[in-house]
C-alpha positions as CSV (number, residue, x, y, z in Angstrom):
1,M,-17.3,-14.8,-0.4
2,T,-16.0,-12.4,-2.8
3,T,-16.0,-8.9,-2.0
4,N,-15.3,-5.5,-3.5
5,W,-11.5,-5.8,-3.5
6,D,-11.3,-9.5,-5.1
7,I,-13.0,-8.5,-8.1
8,L,-11.2,-4.8,-8.6
9,L,-7.9,-7.2,-8.4
10,E,-8.6,-9.5,-10.7
11,K,-9.8,-6.8,-12.9
12,T,-6.2,-5.2,-12.5
13,F,-4.4,-8.5,-13.2
14,K,-6.5,-10.5,-15.4
15,E,-4.6,-9.2,-18.4
16,F,-1.0,-9.8,-16.9
17,M,0.7,-13.2,-18.0
18,V,1.7,-15.2,-15.0
19,Y,4.6,-17.6,-14.7
20,I,5.3,-20.0,-11.8
21,G,8.9,-21.2,-10.6
22,Q,11.8,-20.4,-12.0
23,D,12.2,-22.5,-15.1
24,S,8.9,-20.2,-16.4
25,L,11.0,-17.4,-16.2
26,I,14.2,-18.8,-17.6
27,F,12.7,-20.7,-20.3
28,N,10.7,-18.0,-21.2
29,N,12.7,-16.4,-24.1
30,N,9.6,-13.5,-25.3
31,I,9.8,-10.8,-22.5
32,D,6.1,-9.7,-23.2
33,I,4.6,-6.9,-21.7
34,G,2.4,-6.8,-18.4
35,E,3.6,-9.6,-17.0
36,I,4.3,-11.4,-13.3
37,Y,6.7,-13.6,-12.3
38,K,6.6,-15.7,-9.0
39,I,9.5,-16.8,-8.6
40,H,9.1,-18.8,-5.3
41,G,5.9,-20.4,-6.6
42,C,2.4,-20.5,-6.2
43,V,0.1,-22.5,-3.9
44,S,-2.3,-23.1,-7.2
45,N,1.1,-25.3,-8.7
46,P,2.5,-26.6,-4.6
47,N,5.9,-28.2,-6.2
48,S,6.9,-25.1,-7.5
49,L,6.9,-23.5,-3.9
50,V,10.2,-22.5,-2.3
51,L,10.0,-24.0,1.6
52,S,12.5,-25.7,2.8
53,K,16.3,-25.9,3.1
54,N,16.7,-28.5,0.0
55,D,14.1,-25.4,-1.9
56,Y,15.9,-22.5,-1.1
57,E,19.7,-24.7,-2.2
58,E,18.3,-25.8,-5.3
59,F,17.3,-22.1,-6.4
60,H,20.4,-21.2,-4.9
61,S,22.3,-23.6,-7.4
62,K,20.2,-21.8,-10.2
63,N,20.9,-18.3,-9.7
64,P,23.7,-17.4,-12.5
65,Y,20.7,-18.4,-14.7
66,L,18.0,-16.0,-12.9
67,A,20.2,-13.2,-12.9
68,A,21.0,-13.3,-15.9
69,K,17.1,-13.1,-17.3
70,L,16.8,-10.5,-14.7
71,L,19.5,-8.5,-15.8
72,T,17.6,-8.5,-19.4
73,I,14.9,-7.1,-17.2
74,F,15.6,-4.8,-15.3
75,M,18.0,-2.9,-17.9
76,E,14.0,-2.3,-20.5
77,H,11.7,-2.1,-17.8
78,P,10.9,-1.4,-14.6
79,I,10.4,-3.9,-12.4
80,I,8.1,-4.6,-8.8
81,F,8.9,-6.7,-6.1
82,L,5.8,-7.8,-4.1
83,G,6.0,-9.9,-1.5
84,Y,9.9,-9.9,-0.9
85,N,11.8,-8.9,1.7
86,I,14.6,-6.5,1.0
87,G,16.9,-8.6,2.8
88,D,15.4,-11.7,1.8
89,E,18.5,-14.2,1.1
90,N,17.3,-14.6,-2.3
91,I,16.1,-11.2,-3.4
92,H,20.2,-10.8,-2.1
93,S,21.8,-13.0,-4.1
94,I,19.7,-12.3,-7.4
95,L,20.9,-9.1,-6.7
96,E,24.8,-9.5,-6.3
97,S,25.0,-11.4,-9.0
98,I,23.6,-8.8,-11.3
99,I,26.6,-6.6,-9.9
100,K,29.3,-8.8,-10.3
101,I,28.3,-7.8,-14.2
102,L,27.9,-4.3,-14.2
103,D,30.0,-1.6,-13.6
104,K,28.7,1.8,-11.9
105,K,27.9,3.3,-14.7
106,S,25.5,0.7,-15.8
107,I,24.6,0.2,-11.9
108,D,23.0,3.9,-12.0
109,K,21.6,3.0,-14.9
110,L,18.8,0.7,-12.6
111,K,17.8,3.9,-10.9
112,D,13.7,3.7,-11.0
113,R,14.1,-0.1,-12.5
114,L,13.9,-1.9,-8.9
115,I,10.5,-1.1,-6.7
116,F,10.7,-3.0,-3.9
117,C,7.0,-3.0,-1.9
118,E,7.7,-3.5,2.0
119,R,4.8,-3.6,4.8
120,D,5.5,-1.6,7.1
121,S,3.0,-1.0,10.6
122,S,4.2,2.1,11.5
123,V,3.4,4.2,9.0
124,D,0.2,5.6,8.2
125,E,0.1,5.9,5.0
126,S,1.8,4.1,2.1
127,A,4.6,6.2,0.9
128,I,7.8,6.0,-1.9
129,S,10.4,7.4,-1.1
130,D,14.7,6.6,-2.8
131,G,16.3,4.4,-1.3
132,N,20.1,2.4,-1.6
133,Y,20.6,-0.9,-1.5
134,L,24.8,-2.0,-0.6
135,I,26.4,-5.3,-1.8
136,N,29.7,-5.8,-2.0
137,G,30.6,-1.6,-1.4
138,L,28.7,-0.9,-4.2
139,N,25.0,1.2,-4.2
140,L,22.0,-0.2,-6.3
141,P,19.4,2.4,-6.3
142,I,16.3,1.5,-5.8
143,K,12.7,3.0,-5.0
144,R,11.1,1.4,-1.7
145,I,6.9,2.0,-1.0
146,R,6.1,1.4,2.1
147,Y,2.6,0.1,3.1
148,K,0.4,-0.7,5.4
149,S,-1.8,-2.5,4.2
150,L,-1.7,-3.9,0.9
151,N,-5.6,-2.8,-0.2
152,S,-3.7,1.5,-0.4
153,L,-1.1,-0.2,-2.7
154,Y,-4.0,-2.7,-4.8
155,K,-6.2,0.4,-4.9
156,V,-3.2,2.7,-6.8
157,L,-2.7,-0.5,-8.8
158,A,-6.3,-1.1,-9.9
159,N,-6.8,2.7,-11.0
160,N,-3.7,3.5,-12.8
161,N,-5.5,4.0,-16.1
162,R,-3.8,2.5,-19.1
163,K,-3.9,4.2,-22.6
164,L,-4.2,0.1,-23.9
165,P,-5.1,-2.6,-22.9
166,I,-2.4,-4.9,-22.0
167,K,-3.6,-7.8,-24.7
168,I,-3.3,-4.6,-27.7
169,L,0.2,-3.9,-26.7
170,R,0.7,-7.5,-26.8
171,H,-1.0,-7.6,-30.1
172,M,1.0,-5.5,-31.4
173,K,4.4,-6.1,-30.5
174,N,3.7,-10.3,-31.8
175,M,2.9,-8.7,-35.1
176,V,5.9,-6.6,-35.4
177,F,8.2,-9.2,-34.5
178,D,6.7,-11.8,-36.7
179,F,6.8,-9.2,-39.5
180,V,10.5,-8.2,-38.5
181,K,11.6,-11.9,-37.7
182,N,10.2,-13.7,-40.8
183,S,10.8,-13.2,-44.2
184,K,6.6,-14.6,-44.9
185,S,5.1,-13.6,-41.7
186,K,1.9,-14.3,-41.2
187,S,1.2,-10.7,-40.2
188,K,-1.5,-8.6,-41.7
189,I,0.2,-5.3,-41.6
190,Y,0.1,-2.7,-44.2
191,L,3.2,-0.7,-44.2
192,A,3.9,3.2,-46.2
193,D,6.0,5.7,-46.1
194,D,2.9,7.7,-47.4
195,T,0.0,6.2,-46.9
196,N,-3.5,7.1,-48.5
197,L,-5.6,6.3,-46.5
198,D,-8.5,7.2,-48.3
199,K,-7.5,5.0,-51.2
200,L,-6.5,1.3,-48.3
201,D,-8.5,-1.5,-48.2
202,L,-9.1,-1.3,-44.9
203,E,-10.9,-4.9,-45.4
204,K,-7.2,-6.4,-46.3
205,V,-5.8,-4.5,-42.9
206,Q,-6.1,-6.4,-40.0
207,F,-3.2,-3.9,-37.8
208,V,-2.1,-0.3,-39.0
209,Y,0.9,0.8,-37.2
210,G,2.0,4.5,-37.5
211,F,3.0,7.6,-36.5
212,G,0.9,10.8,-36.3
213,I,-1.0,8.5,-38.1
214,K,-4.5,10.4,-39.9
215,E,-7.0,11.7,-38.5
216,N,-9.9,9.5,-40.5
217,L,-8.5,6.0,-39.0
218,S,-8.3,7.8,-35.3
219,M,-11.0,8.3,-33.3
220,M,-12.6,11.3,-35.1
221,G,-11.2,13.6,-32.2
222,I,-13.2,12.3,-30.3
223,K,-10.7,13.1,-26.8
224,A,-10.9,16.6,-28.0
225,V,-14.5,16.6,-26.7
226,S,-14.9,19.2,-24.2
227,G,-17.2,19.4,-20.9
228,R,-19.3,22.2,-22.4
229,D,-19.6,20.0,-25.9
230,L,-21.2,17.1,-23.1
231,L,-23.2,19.8,-22.1
232,L,-25.1,21.1,-25.0
233,D,-25.4,18.4,-26.6
234,I,-27.3,17.6,-23.8
235,V,-30.0,20.4,-24.9
236,Y,-29.5,20.4,-28.8
237,N,-28.0,17.1,-29.7
238,N,-25.2,17.8,-32.3
239,L,-22.4,15.9,-31.2
240,Q,-22.3,12.5,-33.6
241,V,-20.4,11.1,-31.7
242,D,-20.0,6.8,-30.2
243,P,-21.6,7.1,-27.7
244,A,-19.7,3.7,-26.5
245,Q,-16.2,5.3,-27.6
246,L,-17.6,9.1,-25.9
247,S,-17.6,7.2,-22.4
248,K,-14.3,4.8,-22.8
249,N,-12.5,7.4,-24.2
250,A,-13.2,11.1,-23.5
251,I,-15.6,11.6,-20.7
252,P,-13.4,9.9,-18.0
253,T,-10.6,12.5,-18.6
254,I,-13.5,15.3,-18.6
255,P,-13.6,17.9,-15.3
256,G,-16.1,18.9,-13.5
257,Y,-19.9,18.9,-14.0
258,I,-20.1,17.1,-17.1
259,P,-23.0,14.7,-18.1
260,Y,-22.4,10.5,-17.9
261,F,-25.2,8.7,-18.1
262,K,-26.9,9.9,-21.8
263,Y,-23.6,7.7,-23.4
264,L,-23.9,4.9,-20.9
265,R,-27.5,4.6,-21.1
266,L,-27.0,4.6,-25.2
267,A,-23.6,2.4,-25.2
268,N,-25.7,-0.3,-22.9
269,L,-23.4,0.0,-20.2
270,L,-25.1,1.1,-17.6
271,D,-27.3,-2.3,-15.7
272,E,-30.8,-1.7,-14.5
273,N,-30.0,0.1,-11.4
274,G,-28.3,2.7,-14.0
275,N,-24.8,2.1,-12.6
276,I,-22.1,1.0,-14.2
277,P,-21.4,-2.7,-12.6
278,I,-18.5,-3.4,-10.2
279,N,-17.2,-5.9,-12.2
280,D,-17.3,-4.4,-15.3
281,D,-14.2,-5.6,-16.9
282,T,-14.4,-2.2,-19.0
283,Q,-10.8,-1.6,-19.5
284,E,-10.9,2.1,-19.7
285,F,-12.9,2.7,-16.4
286,T,-11.0,2.5,-13.3
287,P,-12.0,1.1,-10.0
288,A,-12.6,5.0,-9.1
289,H,-14.5,6.4,-11.8
290,I,-16.7,3.8,-11.9
291,E,-17.7,4.8,-7.9
292,K,-17.3,8.3,-8.9
293,V,-20.1,7.9,-10.9
294,N,-22.2,4.9,-9.5
295,S,-22.0,8.0,-6.1
296,I,-23.4,10.6,-8.0
297,K,-27.2,11.7,-6.1
298,T,-29.9,14.3,-6.3
299,D,-27.4,16.6,-3.7
300,N,-24.6,16.4,-5.9
301,F,-26.5,19.5,-7.9
302,Y,-28.0,21.4,-5.4
303,P,-26.7,25.5,-5.2
304,V,-24.4,26.4,-2.8
305,S,-24.7,26.6,1.1
306,Q,-26.1,29.5,1.3
307,Y,-29.4,28.7,-0.6
308,K,-29.5,24.6,1.1
309,N,-31.7,26.2,4.1
310,K,-34.4,27.2,1.1
311,K,-35.1,23.6,0.4
312,D,-38.2,23.0,2.9
313,Q,-39.3,26.5,1.8
314,I,-39.4,26.2,-1.5
315,N,-41.2,22.0,-0.8
316,E,-43.9,23.8,0.5
317,K,-44.4,27.0,-1.8
318,Y,-43.6,24.8,-5.8
319,N,-44.9,21.6,-6.2
320,S,-43.5,21.3,-9.8
321,V,-40.9,22.7,-12.4
322,K,-43.3,24.7,-14.0
323,Q,-44.9,26.4,-11.1
324,L,-42.0,27.3,-9.8
325,V,-40.3,29.3,-13.1
326,E,-43.8,31.2,-13.6
327,S,-42.9,32.5,-9.5
328,E,-39.2,33.0,-9.4
329,T,-37.0,34.8,-11.8
330,V,-35.4,32.5,-14.5
331,E,-31.6,33.1,-11.9
332,H,-33.3,32.6,-9.4
333,A,-34.8,29.9,-10.6
334,I,-31.8,28.0,-11.6
335,I,-30.5,28.0,-8.4
336,Y,-34.2,26.3,-7.0
337,I,-35.1,23.4,-8.9
338,P,-32.7,21.6,-7.8
339,L,-33.7,22.1,-4.0
340,L,-37.5,20.3,-5.0
341,D,-38.0,17.1,-4.3
342,I,-37.0,14.5,-6.5
343,E,-40.7,13.4,-7.6
344,K,-41.9,16.9,-8.2
345,I,-39.1,17.7,-11.0
346,S,-40.6,16.3,-14.3
347,S,-37.6,16.1,-16.4
348,D,-40.3,17.3,-19.5
349,E,-40.9,20.2,-18.0
350,L,-36.9,20.7,-16.5
351,F,-36.0,20.5,-20.6
352,E,-38.1,22.8,-21.4
353,F,-36.6,25.0,-18.9
354,I,-33.0,24.4,-19.7
355,K,-34.0,24.7,-23.0
356,S,-35.9,28.3,-22.6
357,I,-32.2,29.9,-21.1
358,N,-30.6,29.1,-24.2
359,P,-27.1,27.7,-22.7
360,K,-25.2,27.6,-26.5
361,N,-25.3,31.4,-26.0
362,E,-24.1,31.8,-22.1
363,N,-20.8,30.9,-20.6
364,L,-22.4,27.9,-18.5
365,K,-22.0,28.7,-15.0
366,T,-21.6,26.8,-12.7
367,Q,-25.5,25.4,-11.6
368,V,-26.3,26.5,-15.2
369,R,-24.2,23.0,-15.6
370,K,-25.5,20.9,-13.0
371,L,-29.4,21.6,-14.0
372,I,-28.4,20.1,-17.2
373,C,-26.6,17.3,-15.7
374,L,-29.4,17.0,-13.5
375,Y,-31.4,16.4,-16.6
376,D,-29.1,13.8,-17.8
377,F,-29.5,12.0,-14.2
378,L,-33.3,11.7,-14.3
379,K,-33.4,10.8,-17.7
380,Y,-31.1,8.5,-18.5
381,K,-29.9,7.1,-14.5
382,L,-33.5,6.8,-13.2
383,E,-36.2,6.7,-15.6
384,K,-36.6,3.2,-17.2
């Protein structure tokens, strides 16, 4: 049976390169981006498993080679040890081999690069702390993460939203390496000190690599879009941006009450129930973001608690947004409309009321923001 955690973990690690056994690590000549090394083997390859006394002896005989390879990785990347006790004999011998070839100054450079995850049933919640591992009289600085359940650790990893997908970073790195190493590179990379992007033939360029690249090859400032911009766009439809790029690259970073569903709907990122699929493979969407959007309900748009007890009274008195607006002041209408039963709220009537208060010319108080988000919810999530 597939659980939500299975889906989250698959999404978290599916881009990682997995190497099984010592040989795959030792003979991997290209240290890549996003790699998992199962140095004690994996059940998917039974012959790789380190289980018996002979297995451990053979593993130990290869330690100098393994240590040399790991040292290269340690000096350049942080390493997470998951599923290995800090006192594991093999891990200890590998670290001991590394210590032998480093001086005190070099050992200090490993600070924050060695991260040991340890199960501890006595802790109430996962915690990270600085620590030291004593080997041959020398303190090896490490980070220690104690966890009660792997679920909490996996949740942190799954919610770690990367700026760029690993496969894109890996592709960029390989193209640059190929360009530098070979006199006749297969990579189509365009390099120039001062590039006139207006005259650049993009059909001949697969990859542009640079610093401070000009705006007309960027996302057109899409990450500068504010919550106010989004709210006003719901009313005036004046934000000329790609809804998919907006949903992926800007909206997940914007706090507060903002409309999600118009852009997700236009980008075909919602299912038939108006939800982001739990197994969605959009790299920019963390599980936390998906859960946040999918959990939105009409009561998210209710006014502050002092008005909530008027819900029954409002529904006894009014059967539509139009009725309510005609009988109440604008200020009270803004507060009371979300309290109407959902079947009484016409998205068209709500939209006409929102336009009538001219939100462009006001500072978009919280309840006005909620009202616009309610319209977005009704129009783009619920309506078929």
